NUVEX-293568 format. One record per residue (C-alpha): x, y, z. Coordinates in nm, 4 decimals. Layout:
# NUVEX-293568
@c1: X&c2: Y&c3: Z
...
This chain:
# NUVEX-293568
@c1: 0.4786&c2: 0.0862&c3: 0.8081
@c1: 0.7041&c2: -0.0340&c3: 1.0879
@c1: 1.0259&c2: -0.2138&c3: 1.0055
@c1: 1.1521&c2: -0.4535&c3: 1.2694
@c1: 1.5141&c2: -0.5657&c3: 1.2637
@c1: 1.7202&c2: -0.7602&c3: 1.5112
@c1: 2.0986&c2: -0.7395&c3: 1.4931
@c1: 2.2984&c2: -1.0462&c3: 1.5855
@c1: 2.5758&c2: -0.8534&c3: 1.7589
@c1: 2.3328&c2: -0.6930&c3: 2.0033
@c1: 2.2353&c2: -0.8578&c3: 2.3272
@c1: 1.8932&c2: -1.0186&c3: 2.3537
@c1: 1.7725&c2: -0.7325&c3: 2.5708
@c1: 1.8975&c2: -0.4676&c3: 2.3248
@c1: 1.7477&c2: -0.6601&c3: 2.0329
@c1: 1.4137&c2: -0.6915&c3: 2.2063
@c1: 1.4089&c2: -0.3225&c3: 2.3021
@c1: 1.4829&c2: -0.2238&c3: 1.9422
@c1: 1.2255&c2: -0.4691&c3: 1.8074
@c1: 0.9638&c2: -0.3463&c3: 2.0547
@c1: 1.0332&c2: 0.0167&c3: 1.9682
@c1: 1.0051&c2: -0.0466&c3: 1.5939
@c1: 0.6816&c2: -0.2436&c3: 1.6028
@c1: 0.5375&c2: 0.0105&c3: 1.8420
@c1: 0.5494&c2: 0.2784&c3: 1.5695
@c1: 0.8154&c2: 0.4931&c3: 1.7338
@c1: 1.0787&c2: 0.4736&c3: 1.4602
@c1: 1.0946&c2: 0.4891&c3: 1.0825
@c1: 0.7281&c2: 0.5828&c3: 1.0436
@c1: 0.6528&c2: 0.7100&c3: 0.6951
@c1: 0.2753&c2: 0.7458&c3: 0.7329
@c1: 0.2888&c2: 1.1215&c3: 0.6734
@c1: 0.4607&c2: 1.0753&c3: 0.3353
@c1: 0.2222&c2: 0.7935&c3: 0.2461
@c1: -0.0820&c2: 1.0029&c3: 0.3409
@c1: 0.0434&c2: 1.3024&c3: 0.1429
@c1: 0.1180&c2: 1.0837&c3: -0.1608
@c1: -0.2373&c2: 0.9404&c3: -0.1527
@c1: -0.4183&c2: 1.2634&c3: -0.0597
@c1: -0.6301&c2: 1.2786&c3: -0.3773
@c1: -0.7453&c2: 0.9176&c3: -0.3283
@c1: -0.8262&c2: 0.9904&c3: 0.0363
@c1: -1.0301&c2: 1.2977&c3: -0.0568
@c1: -1.2202&c2: 1.0869&c3: -0.3097
@c1: -1.2803&c2: 0.8254&c3: -0.0410
@c1: -1.4293&c2: 1.0911&c3: 0.1890
@c1: -1.6426&c2: 1.2523&c3: -0.0831
@c1: -1.7832&c2: 0.9243&c3: -0.2156
@c1: -1.8072&c2: 0.7708&c3: 0.1310
@c1: -2.0620&c2: 1.0287&c3: 0.2380
@c1: -2.3080&c2: 0.9150&c3: -0.0302
@c1: -2.6155&c2: 0.7181&c3: 0.0747
@c1: -2.4891&c2: 0.3930&c3: -0.0756
@c1: -2.2119&c2: 0.3790&c3: 0.1884
@c1: -2.3812&c2: 0.5264&c3: 0.4966
@c1: -2.5090&c2: 0.1848&c3: 0.6108
@c1: -2.1570&c2: 0.0388&c3: 0.6230
@c1: -2.0829&c2: 0.1093&c3: 0.9909
@c1: -1.7240&c2: -0.0203&c3: 0.9931
@c1: -1.6428&c2: 0.1957&c3: 0.6931
@c1: -1.8148&c2: 0.5039&c3: 0.8384
@c1: -1.6141&c2: 0.4765&c3: 1.1597
@c1: -1.2891&c2: 0.4689&c3: 0.9611
@c1: -1.4125&c2: 0.7407&c3: 0.7260
@c1: -1.4625&c2: 0.9924&c3: 1.0070
@c1: -1.1005&c2: 0.9430&c3: 1.1132
@c1: -0.9751&c2: 0.9693&c3: 0.7532
@c1: -1.1686&c2: 1.2954&c3: 0.7185
@c1: -1.0068&c2: 1.4481&c3: 1.0271
@c1: -0.6603&c2: 1.3192&c3: 0.9372
@c1: -0.6644&c2: 1.4753&c3: 0.5881
@c1: -0.6324&c2: 1.8163&c3: 0.7530
@c1: -0.3970&c2: 1.7045&c3: 1.0289
@c1: -0.1735&c2: 1.4099&c3: 0.9370
@c1: -0.0075&c2: 1.4374&c3: 1.2767
@c1: -0.3137&c2: 1.2622&c3: 1.4239
@c1: -0.1875&c2: 0.9413&c3: 1.2639
@c1: 0.1176&c2: 0.9482&c3: 1.4861
@c1: -0.1069&c2: 0.8110&c3: 1.7588
@c1: -0.0711&c2: 0.4342&c3: 1.7294
@c1: -0.4426&c2: 0.3757&c3: 1.7804
@c1: -0.5370&c2: 0.6118&c3: 1.4968
@c1: -0.2818&c2: 0.4619&c3: 1.2609
@c1: -0.4148&c2: 0.1135&c3: 1.3309
@c1: -0.7727&c2: 0.2369&c3: 1.2800
@c1: -0.7011&c2: 0.3422&c3: 0.9228
@c1: -0.5185&c2: 0.0163&c3: 0.8507
@c1: -0.7919&c2: -0.1074&c3: 0.6143
@c1: -0.7620&c2: 0.2102&c3: 0.4086
@c1: -0.3839&c2: 0.1698&c3: 0.3924
@c1: -0.4197&c2: -0.1944&c3: 0.2844
@c1: -0.6694&c2: -0.1014&c3: 0.0120
@c1: -0.4545&c2: 0.1855&c3: -0.1151
@c1: -0.1486&c2: -0.0379&c3: -0.1330
@c1: -0.3286&c2: -0.3277&c3: -0.3048
@c1: -0.2451&c2: -0.3466&c3: -0.6769
@c1: -0.5470&c2: -0.2788&c3: -0.9024
@c1: -0.5045&c2: -0.6077&c3: -1.0849
@c1: -0.5692&c2: -0.8126&c3: -0.7679
@c1: -0.8953&c2: -0.8936&c3: -0.5894
@c1: -0.9364&c2: -0.8438&c3: -0.2160
@c1: -1.0845&c2: -1.1439&c3: -0.0337
@c1: -1.2052&c2: -1.0508&c3: 0.3118
@c1: -1.4602&c2: -1.1047&c3: 0.5855
@c1: -1.4578&c2: -0.7297&c3: 0.6634
@c1: -1.7521&c2: -0.5457&c3: 0.5049
@c1: -1.5713&c2: -0.2109&c3: 0.5354
@c1: -1.3580&c2: -0.3160&c3: 0.2372
@c1: -1.6725&c2: -0.3359&c3: 0.0260
@c1: -1.7017&c2: 0.0445&c3: 0.0394
@c1: -1.3289&c2: 0.1226&c3: 0.0528
@c1: -1.2354&c2: -0.0893&c3: -0.2489
@c1: -1.5498&c2: 0.0077&c3: -0.4394
@c1: -1.4651&c2: 0.3769&c3: -0.4128
@c1: -1.0968&c2: 0.3202&c3: -0.4942
@c1: -1.1897&c2: 0.1170&c3: -0.8033
@c1: -1.0486&c2: -0.2100&c3: -0.6735
@c1: -1.2166&c2: -0.5478&c3: -0.6838
@c1: -1.3328&c2: -0.7042&c3: -0.3596
@c1: -1.5166&c2: -1.0165&c3: -0.2529
@c1: -1.6591&c2: -1.0096&c3: 0.0980
@c1: -1.6828&c2: -1.3642&c3: 0.2230
@c1: -1.9661&c2: -1.4649&c3: 0.4551
@c1: -1.8815&c2: -1.5036&c3: 0.8209
@c1: -1.8623&c2: -1.8508&c3: 0.9713
@c1: -2.1850&c2: -1.7794&c3: 1.1603
@c1: -2.3642&c2: -1.6849&c3: 0.8363
@c1: -2.2417&c2: -2.0058&c3: 0.6715
@c1: -2.3652&c2: -2.2131&c3: 0.9687
@c1: -2.7059&c2: -2.0415&c3: 0.9557
@c1: -2.7285&c2: -2.1047&c3: 0.5829
@c1: -2.6463&c2: -2.4735&c3: 0.6279
@c1: -2.8928&c2: -2.5026&c3: 0.9156
@c1: -3.1728&c2: -2.3515&c3: 0.7059
@c1: -3.1068&c2: -2.6070&c3: 0.4297
@c1: -3.1080&c2: -2.9072&c3: 0.6639
@c1: -3.4551&c2: -3.0662&c3: 0.6857
@c1: -3.5870&c2: -3.1097&c3: 1.0390
@c1: -3.5591&c2: -3.4640&c3: 1.1728
């Protein structure tokens, strides 16, 4: 949501200050418009996310509670931490339906499933190592 731009005619200090301000979510934030535009999808995410099939997805549930509170008060997203916390939801909403999400993050399994988008959750490196270790015969 942030747009960072550095102008050549500005000094390095001015450029850095502008860059820092823009990536720190203090200018040109359009999250409120984005949230309003996607309100029906967000409500669906909350409604479906409360079903038993998603309650075991802890990463998703943590994000879901914030989404639920933000639906009624979009101003909460102006806090940088909150905006970053719903980043996965924003990514999933913005992803075209004809693409497949490849991720290590299990929260996307619920988010994309509810939004009707395809997702493949890849195993973590630790899970791959465990799998390989279990296939290796003892010496």
